[in-house]
MIDOSE-1310 file (N, C-alpha, C; in nm, 2 decimals, decimal comma, always signed):
residues 126
mpwn	+2,94/-6,28/-1,56/+2,81/-6,31/-1,59/+2,78/-6,45/-1,55; +2,68/-6,48/-1,47/+2,65/-6,62/-1,44/+2,57/-6,68/-1,55; +2,63/-6,78/-1,61/+2,56/-6,85/-1,72/+2,46/-6,95/-1,67; +2,49/-7,03/-1,57/+2,40/-7,13/-1,52/+2,32/-7,21/-1,62
ltsd	+2,40/-7,27/-1,71/+2,34/-7,35/-1,82/+2,31/-7,49/-1,76; +2,19/-7,54/-1,81/+2,15/-7,67/-1,76/+2,14/-7,77/-1,88; +2,12/-7,90/-1,85/+2,11/-8,00/-1,95/+1,96/-8,02/-1,99; +1,87/-7,95/-1,94/+1,73/-7,98/-1,97/+1,67/-7,92/-2,10
rpif	+1,75/-7,83/-2,15/+1,71/-7,76/-2,28/+1,84/-7,74/-2,36; +1,82/-7,72/-2,49/+1,94/-7,70/-2,58/+2,02/-7,58/-2,52; +2,15/-7,59/-2,52/+2,24/-7,49/-2,46/+2,23/-7,36/-2,54; +2,23/-7,37/-2,68/+2,23/-7,25/-2,76/+2,10/-7,17/-2,73
mqii	+1,99/-7,24/-2,70/+1,87/-7,16/-2,67/+1,88/-7,09/-2,53; +1,95/-7,15/-2,44/+1,97/-7,09/-2,31/+2,06/-6,97/-2,32; +2,16/-6,98/-2,41/+2,25/-6,87/-2,44/+2,17/-6,75/-2,50; +2,09/-6,78/-2,59/+2,01/-6,68/-2,66/+1,92/-6,61/-2,55
eimq	+1,86/-6,68/-2,46/+1,78/-6,62/-2,36/+1,86/-6,53/-2,26; +1,98/-6,58/-2,23/+2,07/-6,50/-2,14/+2,11/-6,37/-2,21; +2,15/-6,38/-2,33/+2,19/-6,27/-2,41/+2,08/-6,17/-2,43; +1,96/-6,22/-2,46/+1,84/-6,13/-2,47/+1,82/-6,05/-2,34
ldiv	+1,82/-6,12/-2,23/+1,80/-6,06/-2,10/+1,91/-5,96/-2,07; +2,03/-5,99/-2,11/+2,14/-5,89/-2,09/+2,12/-5,76/-2,17; +2,06/-5,78/-2,29/+2,04/-5,67/-2,38/+1,92/-5,58/-2,33; +1,81/-5,65/-2,30/+1,69/-5,57/-2,26/+1,71/-5,51/-2,12
sgky	+1,79/-5,57/-2,04/+1,81/-5,52/-1,90/+1,91/-5,40/-1,90; +1,98/-5,38/-2,01/+2,08/-5,28/-2,02/+2,22/-5,31/-1,99; +2,25/-5,44/-1,96/+2,39/-5,48/-1,93/+2,47/-5,45/-2,06; +2,41/-5,47/-2,17/+2,47/-5,43/-2,30/+2,39/-5,31/-2,35
apgd	+2,45/-5,20/-2,37/+2,38/-5,08/-2,42/+2,37/-5,09/-2,57; +2,27/-5,02/-2,63/+2,26/-5,01/-2,77/+2,39/-4,96/-2,83; +2,43/-5,03/-2,93/+2,56/-5,00/-3,00/+2,68/-5,06/-2,94; +2,67/-5,12/-2,82/+2,79/-5,18/-2,76/+2,84/-5,30/-2,85
klps	+2,97/-5,31/-2,84/+3,04/-5,42/-2,91/+3,04/-5,54/-2,82; +3,00/-5,66/-2,87/+3,00/-5,78/-2,79/+3,14/-5,84/-2,79; +3,18/-5,91/-2,68/+3,30/-5,98/-2,69/+3,30/-6,08/-2,80; +3,42/-6,13/-2,84/+3,43/-6,23/-2,95/+3,36/-6,36/-2,91
vrel	+3,33/-6,44/-3,02/+3,27/-6,57/-3,00/+3,35/-6,65/-2,90; +3,48/-6,65/-2,92/+3,57/-6,73/-2,83/+3,57/-6,68/-2,69; +3,57/-6,55/-2,67/+3,57/-6,50/-2,54/+3,44/-6,53/-2,47; +3,32/-6,52/-2,54/+3,19/-6,55/-2,48/+3,19/-6,70/-2,45
atea	+3,24/-6,78/-2,55/+3,23/-6,93/-2,53/+3,31/-6,97/-2,41; +3,43/-6,91/-2,39/+3,51/-6,94/-2,27/+3,44/-6,90/-2,14; +3,38/-6,78/-2,14/+3,31/-6,73/-2,03/+3,20/-6,82/-1,99; +3,13/-6,87/-2,09/+3,01/-6,96/-2,07/+3,05/-7,11/-2,05
avnp	+3,17/-7,14/-2,08/+3,22/-7,28/-2,08/+3,15/-7,37/-2,18; +3,13/-7,32/-2,30/+3,07/-7,39/-2,41/+3,16/-7,39/-2,53; +3,13/-7,48/-2,62/+3,20/-7,49/-2,75/+3,18/-7,36/-2,83; +3,28/-7,31/-2,89/+3,26/-7,19/-2,97/+3,15/-7,20/-3,08
ntmq	+3,14/-7,32/-3,13/+3,03/-7,35/-3,23/+2,89/-7,33/-3,18; +2,87/-7,36/-3,05/+2,75/-7,34/-2,98/+2,72/-7,19/-2,97; +2,82/-7,12/-2,92/+2,81/-6,98/-2,91/+2,78/-6,91/-3,04; +2,85/-6,95/-3,14/+2,83/-6,90/-3,28/+2,69/-6,92/-3,32
kals	+2,63/-7,04/-3,30/+2,49/-7,06/-3,34/+2,40/-6,97/-3,26; +2,42/-6,95/-3,13/+2,33/-6,86/-3,06/+2,34/-6,72/-3,11; +2,46/-6,67/-3,13/+2,48/-6,53/-3,18/+2,42/-6,52/-3,32; +2,43/-6,62/-3,40/+2,37/-6,61/-3,54/+2,22/-6,60/-3,52
eler	+2,16/-6,67/-3,43/+2,01/-6,65/-3,41/+1,98/-6,51/-3,36; +2,06/-6,46/-3,27/+2,04/-6,32/-3,22/+2,05/-6,22/-3,34; +2,14/-6,25/-3,43/+2,15/-6,16/-3,55/+2,02/-6,17/-3,63; +1,97/-6,29/-3,65/+1,85/-6,31/-3,73/+1,73/-6,24/-3,66
sglv	+1,73/-6,23/-3,53/+1,62/-6,16/-3,46/+1,64/-6,01/-3,47; +1,76/-5,96/-3,50/+1,78/-5,82/-3,52/+1,84/-5,75/-3,40; +1,85/-5,82/-3,28/+1,90/-5,76/-3,16/+2,05/-5,74/-3,17; +2,12/-5,82/-3,26/+2,26/-5,81/-3,27/+2,29/-5,80/-3,42
yskr	+2,39/-5,72/-3,46/+2,43/-5,72/-3,60/+2,58/-5,73/-3,61; +2,63/-5,77/-3,73/+2,77/-5,78/-3,75/+2,82/-5,67/-3,84; +2,95/-5,63/-3,81/+3,02/-5,55/-3,90/+3,14/-5,64/-3,95; +3,15/-5,66/-4,07/+3,25/-5,76/-4,13/+3,38/-5,78/-4,05
tsgr	+3,45/-5,67/-4,03/+3,58/-5,69/-3,97/+3,59/-5,64/-3,83; +3,48/-5,59/-3,78/+3,48/-5,52/-3,64/+3,41/-5,61/-3,54; +3,33/-5,71/-3,57/+3,27/-5,79/-3,47/+3,12/-5,77/-3,47; +3,06/-5,81/-3,36/+2,91/-5,80/-3,34/+2,88/-5,69/-3,24
fite	+2,77/-5,63/-3,27/+2,72/-5,51/-3,19/+2,57/-5,53/-3,16; +2,53/-5,46/-3,05/+2,39/-5,46/-3,01/+2,32/-5,36/-3,10; +2,20/-5,39/-3,14/+2,12/-5,30/-3,22/+2,11/-5,16/-3,15; +2,10/-5,06/-3,23/+2,07/-4,93/-3,17/+1,92/-4,89/-3,19
dltm	+1,84/-4,99/-3,23/+1,70/-4,97/-3,25/+1,63/-4,99/-3,12; +1,60/-4,87/-3,05/+1,55/-4,88/-2,91/+1,41/-4,94/-2,91; +1,33/-4,92/-3,02/+1,20/-4,98/-3,03/+1,21/-5,13/-3,03; +1,30/-5,18/-3,11/+1,32/-5,33/-3,11/+1,36/-5,38/-2,98
ieea	+1,45/-5,31/-2,90/+1,49/-5,36/-2,77/+1,37/-5,36/-2,68; +1,29/-5,25/-2,68/+1,17/-5,24/-2,60/+1,07/-5,35/-2,63; +1,05/-5,38/-2,76/+0,96/-5,49/-2,80/+1,01/-5,62/-2,75; +1,14/-5,65/-2,76/+1,20/-5,77/-2,71/+1,18/-5,78/-2,55
ketl	+1,19/-5,67/-2,49/+1,17/-5,66/-2,34/+1,03/-5,70/-2,31; +0,94/-5,64/-2,38/+0,79/-5,67/-2,35/+0,76/-5,81/-2,38; +0,81/-5,87/-2,49/+0,79/-6,01/-2,53/+0,84/-6,10/-2,42; +0,96/-6,07/-2,37/+1,02/-6,16/-2,26/+0,93/-6,15/-2,13
arek	+0,89/-6,02/-2,10/+0,80/-6,00/-1,98/+0,67/-6,08/-2,00; +0,61/-6,07/-2,11/+0,48/-6,14/-2,13/+0,50/-6,29/-2,12; +0,61/-6,35/-2,17/+0,64/-6,49/-2,16/+0,65/-6,53/-2,02; +0,72/-6,45/-1,94/+0,74/-6,48/-1,79/+0,61/-6,47/-1,72
iesf	+0,53/-6,37/-1,75/+0,40/-6,36/-1,69/+0,31/-6,48/-1,73; +0,30/-6,51/-1,85/+0,22/-6,63/-1,89/+0,26/-6,76/-1,82; +0,39/-6,78/-1,81/+0,45/-6,89/-1,74/+0,40/-6,89/-1,59; +0,42/-6,78/-1,53/+0,38/-6,76/-1,39/+0,23/-6,79/-1,37
lqsm	+0,15/-6,73/-1,46/+0,00/-6,75/-1,45/-0,04/-6,89/-1,47; +0,03/-6,96/-1,56/+0,00/-7,11/-1,58/+0,04/-7,18/-1,46; +0,15/-7,15/-1,39/+0,19/-7,22/-1,27/+0,09/-7,19/-1,16; +0,05/-7,07/-1,15/-0,05/-7,04/-1,04/-0,18/-7,11/-1,07
qslg	-0,22/-7,12/-1,20/-0,34/-7,20/-1,23/-0,33/-7,34/-1,20; -0,21/-7,40/-1,22/-0,19/-7,54/-1,19/-0,19/-7,57/-1,04; -0,16/-7,46/-0,96/-0,17/-7,47/-0,82/-0,31/-7,46/-0,77; -0,40/-7,42/-0,86/-0,54/-7,41/-0,82/-0,59/-7,27/-0,79
fsge	-0,50/-7,17/-0,82/-0,54/-7,03/-0,79/-0,62/-6,97/-0,91; -0,72/-6,90/-0,88/-0,80/-6,83/-0,98/-0,72/-6,70/-1,01; -0,76/-6,63/-1,12/-0,70/-6,50/-1,15/-0,71/-6,40/-1,04; -0,82/-6,40/-0,98/-0,84/-6,30/-0,87/-0,76/-6,34/-0,75
etis	-0,75/-6,47/-0,72/-0,67/-6,51/-0,60/-0,52/-6,48/-0,63; -0,48/-6,50/-0,75/-0,34/-6,47/-0,79/-0,31/-6,32/-0,77; -0,40/-6,24/-0,82/-0,38/-6,09/-0,81/-0,37/-6,05/-0,66; -0,46/-6,11/-0,58/-0,47/-6,08/-0,44/-0,34/-6,12/-0,37
lmnq	-0,29/-6,24/-0,40/-0,16/-6,28/-0,35/-0,05/-6,20/-0,39; -0,05/-6,16/-0,52/+0,06/-6,07/-0,57/+0,06/-5,94/-0,49; -0,06/-5,88/-0,47/-0,07/-5,75/-0,40/-0,02/-5,76/-0,26; -0,06/-5,88/-0,19/-0,01/-5,90/-0,05/+0,14/-5,91/-0,05
tlnt	+0,19/-5,98/-0,15/+0,34/-6,00/-0,15/+0,41/-5,86/-0,18; +0,35/-5,79/-0,28/+0,41/-5,65/-0,30/+0,41/-5,56/-0,18; +0,30/-5,57/-0,11/+0,28/-5,48/+0,01/+0,39/-5,52/+0,12; +0,41/-5,65/+0,13/+0,51/-5,69/+0,23/+0,66/-5,66/+0,19
mkge	+0,67/-5,64/+0,06/+0,81/-5,61/+0,00/+0,83/-5,46/-0,01; +0,74/-5,38/+0,03/+0,76/-5,23/+0,02/+0,88/-5,20/+0,09; +0,96/-5,11/+0,02/+1,08/-5,07/+0,08/+1,20/-5,15/+0,03; +1,17/-5,27/-0,02/+1,28/-5,36/-0,08/+1,28/-5,33/-0,22
ti	+1,39/-5,36/-0,28/+1,41/-5,35/-0,43/+1,35/-5,48/-0,49; +1,26/-5,45/-0,59/+1,19/-5,57/-0,65/+1,26/-5,59/-0,79
């Protein structure tokens, strides 16, 4: 898993975002057991305390839950996963639209450009 962590934002927040994306995209299926804190920290090249903080936040959100002696697991609540997926998608769309607006594009121009781009990408995986 490419972590690609940067110094522009708190590392634990970036870890949360990566883990959320892995959950909603299906890399981790509902009910899957997550690797241990130490394994994930090693993989991401971060301090285990940082990974622990990120996983604790994911638990608070409900996407991850703990079983006392068995570790952490992905929620089996498909509705919660779909809601998280939609929330992430809306955030990305809003960010994109703000960027397009700052470039001087109107909503209609943005949609037109998106349609042109989609038409040129037909046949490619999007």
